Backbone as CSV, one residue per row, in Angstrom:
resi,resn,N_x,N_y,N_z,CA_x,CA_y,CA_z,C_x,C_y,C_z
1,MET,-17.820,-6.367,7.878,-18.392,-5.045,8.075,-18.640,-4.395,6.727
2,SER,-19.792,-3.820,6.537,-20.076,-3.128,5.286,-19.683,-1.680,5.420
3,GLY,-19.612,-0.978,4.272,-19.208,0.415,4.291,-20.190,1.308,5.002
4,SER,-21.434,0.826,5.197,-22.434,1.650,5.859,-22.387,1.526,7.368
5,ASP,-21.653,0.525,7.885,-21.547,0.360,9.329,-20.602,1.389,9.911
6,ALA,-20.790,1.693,11.173,-19.897,2.629,11.846,-18.516,2.013,11.967
7,LEU,-17.505,2.784,11.625,-16.138,2.301,11.721,-15.654,2.401,13.161
8,PRO,-14.802,1.485,13.595,-14.249,1.592,14.946,-13.382,2.829,15.065
9,GLN,-13.539,3.547,16.144,-12.790,4.777,16.362,-11.802,4.576,17.502
10,PRO,-10.511,4.405,17.199,-9.518,4.269,18.274,-9.556,5.482,19.187
11,SER,-9.354,5.261,20.455,-9.463,6.346,21.426,-8.089,6.838,21.825
12,GLY,-7.743,8.033,21.341,-6.542,8.714,21.795,-5.262,8.120,21.268
13,PRO,-4.140,8.727,21.665,-2.830,8.264,21.205,-2.415,6.972,21.881
14,VAL,-1.516,6.275,21.247,-1.024,5.031,21.824,0.059,5.358,22.854
15,PRO,0.068,4.647,23.979,1.149,4.865,24.945,2.470,4.382,24.374
16,ARG,3.551,4.790,24.995,4.880,4.461,24.481,5.346,3.095,24.951
17,SER,4.455,2.149,24.957,4.809,0.776,25.283,4.649,-0.051,24.021
18,PRO,5.404,-1.143,23.901,5.358,-1.897,22.651,4.077,-2.699,22.503
19,LEU,3.702,-2.994,21.258,2.668,-3.977,21.029,3.206,-5.340,21.426
20,PRO,2.322,-6.254,21.841,2.814,-7.591,22.200,3.524,-8.245,21.023
21,ALA,4.604,-8.936,21.308,5.344,-9.637,20.257,4.551,-10.858,19.816
22,PRO,4.401,-11.072,18.498,3.728,-12.283,18.023,4.512,-13.531,18.410
23,GLU,3.871,-14.682,18.223,4.550,-15.945,18.511,5.738,-16.093,17.575
24,GLY,6.759,-16.777,18.037,7.922,-17.022,17.207,9.057,-16.036,17.437
25,GLY,8.929,-15.175,18.432,10.019,-14.279,18.751,10.159,-13.103,17.819
26,ALA,9.099,-12.724,17.112,9.171,-11.591,16.191,9.363,-10.298,16.971
27,PRO,10.006,-9.309,16.374,10.235,-8.056,17.085,8.925,-7.338,17.394
28,SER,8.845,-6.760,18.583,7.668,-5.985,18.932,7.831,-4.574,18.393
29,ARG,6.742,-3.824,18.431,6.765,-2.454,17.931,6.600,-1.495,19.106
30,ARG,7.493,-0.527,19.189,7.456,0.428,20.285,7.491,1.835,19.705
31,ALA,6.555,2.660,20.142,6.546,4.055,19.713,7.473,4.871,20.597
32,GLU,8.227,5.781,20.013,9.108,6.672,20.768,8.431,8.007,21.068
33,ALA,7.236,8.205,20.526,6.427,9.380,20.807,4.977,8.953,20.662
34,GLU,4.052,9.765,21.139,2.642,9.407,21.069,2.142,9.510,19.630
35,VAL,1.565,8.417,19.147,1.006,8.374,17.799,-0.332,7.646,17.850
36,HIS,-1.100,7.788,16.786,-2.359,7.072,16.670,-2.069,5.572,16.660
37,PRO,-2.869,4.762,17.351,-2.592,3.320,17.419,-2.498,2.644,16.068
38,ALA,-3.181,3.161,15.062,-3.190,2.499,13.749,-1.802,2.421,13.132
39,PHE,-0.925,3.370,13.466,0.392,3.366,12.847,1.250,2.210,13.338
40,LEU,0.990,1.718,14.540,1.732,0.570,15.045,1.043,-0.752,14.720
41,SER,-0.277,-0.762,14.722,-0.989,-2.030,14.539,-1.159,-2.404,13.071
42,ARG,-1.034,-1.463,12.154,-1.119,-1.791,10.722,0.189,-2.426,10.269
43,TRP,0.085,-3.517,9.508,1.272,-4.119,8.928,0.873,-4.823,7.641
44,SER,1.826,-5.430,6.957,1.604,-5.968,5.608,1.822,-7.474,5.589
45,PRO,0.772,-8.267,5.802,0.934,-9.718,5.783,1.071,-10.246,4.356
46,ARG,1.532,-11.477,4.255,1.558,-12.182,2.976,0.523,-13.297,2.914
47,SER,0.060,-13.738,4.070,-0.952,-14.784,4.095,-2.336,-14.143,4.101
48,PHE,-3.142,-14.491,3.110,-4.485,-13.935,2.994,-5.518,-15.057,2.980
49,ALA,-6.632,-14.815,3.672,-7.779,-15.708,3.572,-8.495,-15.423,2.261
50,PRO,-9.042,-16.438,1.607,-9.672,-16.219,0.303,-11.065,-15.604,0.372
51,ASP,-11.554,-15.295,1.572,-12.911,-14.750,1.711,-13.065,-13.481,0.882
52,PRO,-14.190,-13.349,0.166,-14.382,-12.153,-0.666,-14.555,-10.899,0.177
53,ILE,-14.260,-9.762,-0.432,-14.449,-8.460,0.204,-15.748,-7.863,-0.309
54,SER,-16.549,-7.317,0.591,-17.835,-6.755,0.172,-17.615,-5.556,-0.745
55,PRO,-18.538,-5.327,-1.676,-18.410,-4.152,-2.552,-18.342,-2.846,-1.775
56,GLU,-19.076,-2.773,-0.649,-19.058,-1.544,0.143,-17.689,-1.285,0.747
57,ASP,-17.071,-2.337,1.290,-15.750,-2.172,1.885,-14.710,-1.834,0.822
58,LEU,-14.784,-2.494,-0.310,-13.806,-2.244,-1.361,-13.916,-0.816,-1.870
59,ARG,-15.135,-0.364,-2.068,-15.330,1.017,-2.519,-14.814,2.003,-1.477
60,SER,-14.951,1.655,-0.207,-14.478,2.521,0.868,-12.968,2.731,0.799
61,LEU,-12.224,1.694,0.420,-10.767,1.823,0.330,-10.370,2.850,-0.722
62,PHE,-10.990,2.762,-1.872,-10.632,3.667,-2.962,-11.184,5.079,-2.720
63,GLU,-12.271,5.158,-1.961,-12.763,6.485,-1.589,-11.776,7.186,-0.673
64,ALA,-11.172,6.432,0.243,-10.149,7.025,1.109,-8.971,7.508,0.274
65,ALA,-8.548,6.707,-0.699,-7.433,7.106,-1.563,-7.774,8.359,-2.361
66,ARG,-9.035,8.511,-2.707,-9.467,9.675,-3.501,-9.195,10.982,-2.781
67,TRP,-9.180,10.948,-1.450,-9.023,12.172,-0.657,-7.583,12.426,-0.227
68,ALA,-6.653,11.673,-0.776,-5.246,11.918,-0.457,-4.812,13.271,-1.015
69,PRO,-3.842,13.926,-0.378,-3.354,15.209,-0.895,-2.488,15.002,-2.126
70,SER,-2.432,16.024,-2.972,-1.578,15.961,-4.159,-1.163,17.361,-4.564
71,SER,-0.053,17.450,-5.268,0.470,18.734,-5.717,-0.517,19.410,-6.659
72,ASN,-0.904,20.644,-6.321,-1.868,21.405,-7.117,-3.169,20.638,-7.366
73,ASN,-3.473,19.690,-6.470,-4.701,18.894,-6.564,-4.805,18.159,-7.902
74,THR,-3.670,17.718,-8.435,-3.687,17.037,-9.727,-4.191,15.602,-9.643
75,GLN,-4.093,14.975,-8.457,-4.608,13.619,-8.232,-4.151,12.666,-9.351
76,PRO,-2.853,12.438,-9.475,-2.342,11.682,-10.627,-2.483,10.171,-10.518
77,TRP,-3.034,9.666,-9.413,-3.079,8.224,-9.219,-4.230,7.587,-9.991
78,LEU,-4.028,6.325,-10.314,-5.065,5.499,-10.930,-4.930,4.098,-10.363
79,PHE,-6.045,3.558,-9.828,-6.078,2.200,-9.308,-6.856,1.318,-10.283
80,LEU,-6.262,0.198,-10.666,-6.944,-0.830,-11.443,-7.005,-2.079,-10.565
81,TYR,-8.182,-2.682,-10.436,-8.301,-3.815,-9.521,-9.010,-4.983,-10.194
82,ALA,-8.823,-6.169,-9.619,-9.390,-7.401,-10.149,-9.946,-8.236,-9.005
83,GLN,-11.169,-8.769,-9.209,-11.804,-9.672,-8.236,-12.143,-11.027,-8.840
84,GLY,-12.651,-11.035,-10.067,-13.067,-12.280,-10.696,-11.886,-13.155,-11.049
85,PRO,-12.117,-14.471,-11.206,-11.013,-15.409,-11.467,-10.199,-15.046,-12.706
86,GLU,-10.848,-14.682,-13.797,-10.110,-14.385,-15.024,-9.261,-13.132,-14.869
87,ASP,-9.844,-12.074,-14.297,-9.088,-10.829,-14.120,-7.942,-11.018,-13.138
88,ARG,-8.178,-11.775,-12.054,-7.117,-11.991,-11.073,-5.977,-12.786,-11.687
89,ALA,-6.305,-13.801,-12.480,-5.252,-14.576,-13.141,-4.443,-13.683,-14.075
90,ARG,-5.118,-12.787,-14.743,-4.427,-11.865,-15.644,-3.528,-10.920,-14.866
91,PHE,-4.023,-10.376,-13.757,-3.224,-9.453,-12.956,-2.020,-10.153,-12.337
92,LEU,-2.164,-11.434,-11.989,-1.059,-12.176,-11.385,0.128,-12.300,-12.329
93,GLU,-0.123,-12.253,-13.627,0.956,-12.390,-14.595,1.987,-11.271,-14.461
94,GLY,1.568,-10.126,-13.916,2.495,-9.011,-13.777,3.383,-9.084,-12.556
95,LEU,3.140,-10.053,-11.668,3.933,-10.178,-10.447,5.121,-11.102,-10.663
96,HIS,6.200,-10.821,-9.960,7.327,-11.751,-9.933,6.828,-13.084,-9.375
97,PRO,7.275,-14.214,-9.925,6.772,-15.518,-9.466,6.828,-15.711,-7.960
98,ARG,7.850,-15.182,-7.302,7.953,-15.345,-5.840,6.785,-14.665,-5.133
99,ASN,6.358,-13.529,-5.648,5.212,-12.838,-5.049,3.884,-13.436,-5.511
100,ARG,3.879,-13.945,-6.722,2.655,-14.545,-7.256,2.207,-15.713,-6.387
101,ALA,3.179,-16.442,-5.815,2.872,-17.642,-5.049,1.969,-17.348,-3.856
102,TRP,2.215,-16.222,-3.154,1.368,-15.916,-1.999,0.226,-14.958,-2.341
103,ALA,0.445,-14.038,-3.277,-0.589,-13.062,-3.612,-1.782,-13.711,-4.308
104,SER,-1.596,-14.899,-4.849,-2.693,-15.567,-5.559,-3.863,-15.888,-4.645
105,ARG,-3.636,-15.923,-3.334,-4.722,-16.215,-2.392,-5.539,-14.981,-2.029
106,ALA,-5.026,-13.808,-2.283,-5.757,-12.588,-1.930,-6.996,-12.454,-2.814
107,PRO,-8.157,-12.109,-2.244,-9.380,-12.022,-3.050,-9.416,-10.833,-3.995
108,VAL,-8.595,-9.824,-3.722,-8.545,-8.647,-4.592,-7.087,-8.319,-4.888
109,LEU,-6.793,-8.108,-6.145,-5.475,-7.639,-6.569,-5.646,-6.307,-7.273
110,ALA,-4.708,-5.406,-7.036,-4.793,-4.083,-7.652,-3.411,-3.639,-8.085
111,TYR,-3.395,-2.678,-8.973,-2.163,-1.979,-9.342,-2.384,-0.494,-9.153
112,LEU,-1.375,0.155,-8.629,-1.389,1.608,-8.477,-0.494,2.211,-9.555
113,LEU,-1.067,3.101,-10.343,-0.338,3.784,-11.403,-0.321,5.274,-11.116
114,ALA,0.636,5.955,-11.705,0.717,7.412,-11.598,0.782,8.000,-13.003
115,ARG,-0.055,8.975,-13.270,0.014,9.691,-14.543,1.257,10.572,-14.522
116,THR,2.117,10.368,-15.480,3.431,11.001,-15.431,3.463,12.410,-16.007
117,HIS,2.412,12.832,-16.718,2.416,14.148,-17.352,1.121,14.907,-17.038
118,LEU,1.226,16.212,-17.144,0.100,17.126,-16.955,-0.129,17.908,-18.245
119,PRO,-1.350,18.387,-18.463,-1.556,19.261,-19.626,-0.682,20.505,-19.518
120,GLY,-0.011,20.859,-20.585,0.832,22.053,-20.598,0.022,23.296,-20.884
121,PRO,0.679,24.437,-20.978,0.004,25.688,-21.320,-0.712,25.555,-22.662
122,PRO,-1.734,26.375,-22.887,-2.442,26.310,-24.172,-1.478,26.408,-25.351
123,GLY,-1.667,25.528,-26.291,-0.818,25.523,-27.474,0.433,24.688,-27.349
124,SER,0.668,24.112,-26.168,1.848,23.271,-25.971,1.405,21.860,-25.618
125,GLY,2.346,20.955,-25.572,2.034,19.576,-25.235,2.087,19.324,-23.740
126,PRO,1.921,18.057,-23.339,1.989,17.696,-21.920,3.363,18.008,-21.330
127,VAL,3.381,18.267,-20.029,4.628,18.528,-19.312,4.770,17.498,-18.194
128,PRO,6.002,17.096,-17.847,6.187,16.096,-16.789,5.647,16.586,-15.448
129,ASN,5.112,15.641,-14.686,4.665,15.918,-13.321,5.690,15.313,-12.364
130,PRO,6.582,16.128,-11.797,7.654,15.572,-10.958,7.154,15.016,-9.623
131,PHE,5.902,15.310,-9.268,5.379,14.863,-7.968,4.429,13.680,-8.099
132,ALA,4.300,13.115,-9.295,3.302,12.074,-9.522,3.506,10.872,-8.606
133,ARG,4.730,10.388,-8.489,4.987,9.213,-7.662,4.795,9.515,-6.178
134,PHE,5.232,10.695,-5.755,5.051,11.095,-4.360,3.566,11.126,-4.016
135,ASP,2.773,11.735,-4.891,1.337,11.845,-4.633,0.662,10.481,-4.647
136,ALA,1.075,9.602,-5.560,0.503,8.258,-5.599,0.807,7.495,-4.313
137,GLY,1.992,7.737,-3.740,2.321,7.108,-2.462,1.396,7.552,-1.347
138,ALA,0.994,8.817,-1.375,0.051,9.304,-0.367,-1.299,8.604,-0.516
139,ALA,-1.725,8.376,-1.759,-2.989,7.684,-1.995,-2.921,6.238,-1.511
140,TRP,-1.767,5.596,-1.709,-1.585,4.230,-1.204,-1.723,4.180,0.305
141,MET,-1.099,5.126,1.013,-1.157,5.098,2.472,-2.585,5.314,2.965
142,ALA,-3.330,6.181,2.281,-4.723,6.400,2.663,-5.527,5.106,2.506
143,LEU,-5.300,4.408,1.406,-5.998,3.141,1.182,-5.611,2.106,2.239
144,ALA,-4.320,2.020,2.548,-3.851,1.020,3.511,-4.426,1.268,4.898
145,LEU,-4.491,2.528,5.315,-5.047,2.830,6.629,-6.551,2.568,6.673
146,GLN,-7.265,2.933,5.609,-8.698,2.670,5.596,-8.975,1.170,5.645
147,ALA,-8.167,0.390,4.945,-8.310,-1.062,5.026,-8.122,-1.544,6.455
148,HIS,-7.137,-1.008,7.135,-6.871,-1.398,8.522,-8.050,-1.043,9.416
149,PHE,-8.650,0.129,9.217,-9.812,0.533,10.016,-10.986,-0.430,9.811
150,LEU,-11.063,-1.049,8.640,-12.161,-1.966,8.328,-11.844,-3.411,8.697
151,GLY,-10.675,-3.638,9.289,-10.303,-4.996,9.637,-9.730,-5.785,8.478
152,LEU,-9.323,-5.098,7.430,-8.717,-5.734,6.272,-7.209,-5.516,6.288
153,SER,-6.510,-6.242,5.425,-5.063,-6.106,5.310,-4.690,-5.813,3.872
154,THR,-3.567,-5.151,3.710,-3.034,-4.858,2.387,-1.539,-5.133,2.384
155,HIS,-1.021,-5.413,1.208,0.428,-5.591,1.058,0.824,-5.007,-0.286
156,ALA,1.636,-3.955,-0.263,2.145,-3.363,-1.492,3.256,-4.244,-2.041
157,ILE,3.238,-4.484,-3.343,4.147,-5.430,-3.976,5.031,-4.683,-4.971
158,GLY,6.315,-4.620,-4.669,7.251,-3.964,-5.575,7.904,-4.917,-6.557
159,GLY,7.865,-6.214,-6.267,8.474,-7.207,-7.146,7.567,-7.511,-8.322
160,LEU,7.673,-6.692,-9.378,6.808,-6.808,-10.550,7.629,-7.147,-11.788
161,ARG,6.985,-7.729,-12.759,7.548,-7.856,-14.097,6.948,-6.701,-14.910
162,ARG,7.613,-5.570,-14.835,6.983,-4.329,-15.293,6.577,-4.326,-16.769
163,PRO,7.391,-4.839,-17.683,6.907,-4.870,-19.073,5.598,-5.649,-19.208
164,GLU,5.485,-6.764,-18.463,4.263,-7.547,-18.509,3.092,-6.798,-17.894
165,VAL,3.358,-6.001,-16.851,2.281,-5.250,-16.212,1.621,-4.309,-17.211
166,TYR,2.433,-3.583,-17.975,1.860,-2.664,-18.955,1.009,-3.420,-19.973
167,SER,1.484,-4.595,-20.395,0.720,-5.393,-21.349,-0.567,-5.922,-20.730
168,VAL,-0.463,-6.450,-19.500,-1.617,-7.004,-18.799,-2.699,-5.950,-18.591
169,LEU,-2.282,-4.750,-18.230,-3.235,-3.694,-17.898,-3.695,-2.911,-19.125
170,GLY,-2.999,-3.066,-20.226,-3.385,-2.349,-21.426,-3.145,-0.854,-21.329
171,VAL,-2.049,-0.460,-20.668,-1.718,0.959,-20.530,-0.342,1.223,-21.125
172,SER,-0.085,2.481,-21.425,1.164,2.864,-22.061,2.165,3.389,-21.033
173,PRO,3.441,2.968,-21.112,4.462,3.529,-20.206,4.738,4.997,-20.490
174,GLN,4.300,5.493,-21.618,4.446,6.921,-21.897,3.430,7.755,-21.111
175,ASP,2.341,7.113,-20.716,1.280,7.834,-20.009,1.265,7.560,-18.510
176,TYR,1.690,6.358,-18.126,1.577,5.952,-16.728,2.875,5.316,-16.244
177,ASP,3.149,5.502,-14.971,4.251,4.827,-14.292,3.624,3.819,-13.335
178,VAL,4.002,2.556,-13.462,3.508,1.539,-12.540,4.249,1.689,-11.217
179,ILE,3.515,1.929,-10.142,4.145,2.140,-8.832,4.285,0.806,-8.095
180,VAL,3.166,0.158,-7.775,3.188,-1.117,-7.045,1.953,-1.930,-7.416
181,GLY,2.035,-3.227,-7.153,0.851,-4.061,-7.077,0.367,-4.055,-5.634
182,ILE,-0.889,-4.416,-5.419,-1.447,-4.419,-4.062,-2.324,-5.652,-3.874
183,ALA,-2.047,-6.420,-2.829,-2.923,-7.524,-2.419,-3.837,-7.009,-1.313
184,ILE,-5.126,-7.336,-1.407,-6.125,-6.844,-0.460,-6.972,-8.018,0.011
185,GLY,-7.183,-8.115,1.320,-8.038,-9.166,1.863,-7.975,-9.176,3.375
186,ARG,-8.326,-10.316,3.929,-8.198,-10.509,5.376,-6.999,-11.410,5.651
187,SER,-6.315,-11.137,6.735,-5.123,-11.924,7.060,-5.475,-13.393,7.231
188,GLY,-4.606,-14.243,6.701,-4.779,-15.677,6.849,-3.795,-16.249,7.843
189,GLU,-3.752,-17.556,7.922,-2.852,-18.234,8.850,-1.438,-18.287,8.276
190,PRO,-0.425,-18.009,9.093,0.957,-18.109,8.602,1.299,-19.473,8.037
191,THR,0.650,-20.519,8.539,0.948,-21.880,8.078,0.568,-22.092,6.615
192,ALA,-0.203,-21.172,6.043,-0.560,-21.285,4.628,0.598,-20.896,3.719
193,LEU,1.642,-20.317,4.282,2.796,-19.869,3.515,3.911,-20.902,3.543
194,PRO,4.812,-20.874,2.544,6.018,-21.712,2.619,6.823,-21.373,3.865
195,GLY,7.655,-22.294,4.307,8.358,-22.152,5.581,9.095,-20.840,5.751
196,GLU,9.856,-20.417,4.742,10.630,-19.192,4.869,9.728,-17.982,5.065
197,LEU,8.648,-17.904,4.285,7.736,-16.777,4.405,6.917,-16.857,5.691
198,ALA,6.569,-18.066,6.107,5.806,-18.218,7.349,6.591,-17.668,8.534
199,ALA,7.904,-17.856,8.526,8.738,-17.358,9.618,8.795,-15.838,9.655
200,ARG,8.528,-15.201,8.515,8.570,-13.734,8.431,7.192,-13.109,8.585
201,GLU,6.167,-13.915,8.866,4.793,-13.414,8.880,4.461,-12.774,10.223
202,HIS,4.979,-11.581,10.399,4.732,-10.827,11.630,5.048,-9.361,11.356
203,PRO,4.517,-8.459,12.183,4.844,-7.039,12.004,6.337,-6.803,12.160
204,SER,6.896,-5.979,11.316,8.324,-5.690,11.373,8.604,-4.497,12.262
205,ALA,9.829,-4.447,12.770,10.254,-3.313,13.586,10.624,-2.144,12.673
206,ARG,11.030,-1.022,13.246,11.432,0.151,12.489,12.752,0.686,13.022
207,LYS,13.430,1.466,12.190,14.629,2.162,12.640,14.258,3.096,13.787
208,PRO,15.201,3.428,14.660,14.907,4.417,15.702,14.646,5.780,15.079
209,LEU,13.903,6.603,15.789,13.560,7.932,15.289,14.816,8.739,14.974
210,SER,15.872,8.536,15.739,17.108,9.286,15.528,17.746,8.984,14.177
211,ALA,17.416,7.833,13.572,18.008,7.458,12.287,17.340,8.155,11.113
212,ILE,16.134,8.727,11.336,15.412,9.360,10.232,15.113,10.833,10.490
213,LEU,15.619,11.364,11.599,15.250,12.721,12.005,16.483,13.481,12.472
214,HIS,16.602,14.730,12.018,17.726,15.562,12.430,17.265,17.012,12.409
215,GLU,17.484,17.718,13.487,17.105,19.127,13.528,18.184,19.978,12.857
216,GLY,17.767,20.847,11.951,18.706,21.712,11.259,19.371,21.006,10.094
217,ALA,20.316,21.705,9.477,21.036,21.162,8.326,21.903,19.985,8.746
218,LEU,22.144,19.089,7.813,22.947,17.909,8.110,24.444,18.227,8.093
219,GLY,24.826,19.295,7.427,26.220,19.690,7.358,26.341,21.145,6.962
220,PRO,27.563,21.647,6.800,27.762,23.026,6.412,27.275,23.260,4.976
221,PRO,26.985,24.506,4.609,26.569,24.792,3.239,27.599,24.300,2.232
222,ARG,27.121,23.820,1.114,27.999,23.312,0.062,28.141,24.336,-1.036
223,ALA,29.340,24.504,-1.503,29.597,25.483,-2.558,28.938,25.049,-3.853
224,GLY,28.448,26.043,-4.615,27.880,25.750,-5.918,26.454,25.326,-5.851
């Protein structure tokens, strides 16, 4: 699908029944309240087909990220991506070898960075942006959902060799914080992965809502 084609529009909230469990006995996903279907059907595979991504679709992902919310509209995120063989090989150097093994099949590799400082008042230097990482996370989620709407898959990669990432990307740790690497493409066959990873190639379950939600304060006020 190109970026100019009409995107599929899911109709209404998802019922509170689970998605079908994949083969192999993987846990199914069940919503405890009505949510948009994309939140249950989106997941992060490790097996990617090597088919290229159209320029229109790729641009669409980053356009979605551009519209993510940010503190004071500072938009501190920066995406660097690679498609060609030389750039992809260079970007792979920043991944932990365990992640490099499967991410090497993805047709697009990217890194998400956050600008760690903002311009200070006139006459002063830059000041830290305490919300940079939070805002960059919002941009990642926007990109991941847009990819899902286009029939693509993404996988955020936290296992990085961070000193190498800064060298590979040619950026300074004083200016940017490396958040994650990102593999982008279409889902491939689980059999393309080593046995251990192939067994994990399915949507994961989530904690119950009660484990992440509490009405009111968690305890009495604390002194000081």
